[in-house]
C-alpha positions, 0 to 999 in steps of 0.5 A: 363902807359900801355907801362910800364906794358907790358914791366914789364909783358913780360920782359923775353920774349926779350931773344930768348931762353926763347921764344923758351922754353916758347912756348914749355912749352905751348904746354906741359901744353896744353897736360897735362891740356887736360889729366887732364880732359880726364883721369878723365872723362875716369876713371869715366865713366869706373866706376861711382866712384870718387875713380877711378879718384883717383886711376889714379891720385894717380898713377901720384902722386906716380911716381912724388914722387918716381922720384922728388928727383932723378930728382932734383939731375939729373938737377944739374948734367946732360945736362938739354936739354937731360933730357928734350927731353927723358922725353918728348918722354916718355910722348909722348909714354905713351899717344900714348899707352893709345890712342891705348888702347881707340881706341881698347876698351882695356882700363881699370883703371889699364891701366890708372894708369900704363900710369899715373904712367909713365907720373908722373915719367917722370915729376919728371925729367922734372919739375926741369930740365926745370925750372933750364934751364929757370933760367940759360937762364934768369939770376937773374934779371928776374927769378921772371918774367919768373917764372910768365910768365911760371908757370902763364901765360902759365899755366893758358893760357893752362888751358883754351886751354886744357879743351877746346880742351879736351871738343871738342874731347870728344863732337866728336863722331868720335873723341872721347877719343882715339883722344884726346890722340892722340892729346896729344901726337902731342902737345908733339911732338911739345914740343920736337921740341922746346927743340931741338931748344934750345942750348945744355947744358953741363952735370956737372956729379958731382958738389959736389963730392957727390953720387946722394943720397948725393946730394939729402940730401944736397938739403933737408938740404939747404931748411931746413937750410933757414927759409924762404925757408923752410916755402915757400916749406912746406906751399906750399905742404900742400896747394897743397896737401890739396886743389888741389884734388878738380879737381878729385871731379868735374866730380862727383859734376857735375853728382850728384849735378847738373845732368849734364853729366860729360863732362861738367866738361870742362866748369868749368875747362876752367872758372877756367883757365880763372881766373888763366890767369887774375890773372897771368898776373898781378902776372907777373908784380909784381913777382919781387916786394916787393908786391908779399910778401903781395899778396902771402898769400892773394891769398892763403887764398882766394883759401880756401874760394873759395873751400868753396863756390864751395862745397856750390854753389846752382846753375851751375852759382854760381859754375862757379862763384866760379870756376872763383875765384878758378882760380884767387886765385890758379893762384896767389898762385902758380905763387908767390910761384915759384917767391919767391922761385926762388928769394931766392934760390942759383943757384947750389940747383936750381934743387934740390930745384925746385924738392921739390916744384914739390913734392906738385903735388906728394902729390896732386895726392897721396891725390886724392885717399883717398879724392876721397873714403871720397867724395864717403862716404860723398859727393862731397859738404861736402868734398870740404867744408872741404878741403877749411877749412883745407887750411885756417887753413894752411895759418893762421898757416904758414903766421906769420911764413914766415914773421918772416923767411923773417925778419931773412933773411933780417937781416942776409944778412948785417950781412953775408956781414959785416962778409965776409968784415972783413975776 
């Protein structure tokens, strides 16, 4: 039984190229989650305002929003390995530049925002290219498992290691915030090395005969014409946009509600990531099974409830427990959304469809600023409670719609097959 679970959970790792890509993904995720913590602490310490953290995250989201759609088209046209390497080099340089500013005491919120914009713009190209590359490597029979291992196990494992390393760096006086950014750059150098080890991919400059803008429009049209895919992506964007900015409120919550230094937020990130890792290991084993359709909305609704619990937690222990549940729920929700989207998307549209799912994190970044402003006015606790309620409402509205779309797709599939056979 254990052997069957292991083989089902890690089946995509039997492929050498996927293993190499997976290791590089882990290195990149560790650096990303280190930056999530460090940039929030740096921005908050510079101003003592949630809105300052929101400005930095907003800049990253703006970059992703502007460059995500062309990034999806690029993933379907250019050499995916080339796109990944260029983006990884750009992010490495951005981390190094911010590190130098910190070491020389020249850093400001404006500089942090510029660096975040560059990093977010790179993510707009990097995410779709990496996901599309992964789909090509594993083939259709392992897509759900590959998504779960990358967006679940690797991501949530990095969510544990990244904040832990960030906390260690921030706690060492001789190392500090500048040293943390240098470490992030080193992790991305490791990711570059793994990408170079992968086989070259050939560009497909104009697969459809359309312009880049035409390809972007066709990707949106494809998603909109597919009821299940449309609901999966739209619901995902809204939930990420309204729920995930909770991370920008944690430094302020830790200081104002629990009288602890903002550096303690790394403990909460690590606890949440542990919950996400536990969840994603299970999700990897069911991602390609029918159970994924049931567990997906349950995870999303639990995420909303756990945000409410985070807002009302009376003690540090209960806050940590709520964050553990946040990790379980959000990890399951993210992992299964990627798996479900991958299963119903045709290969020629991978890059463009994936770029729309990454738009969710651009929207999350954009919402971080207004949510930070609201939290400065009404407090972090009430803001978190409102966010949780909104997430629960979104799930309640979109779940029946997604179920109808899935049933419609199941009915249409045999009809299309019958029509093709009659031709």
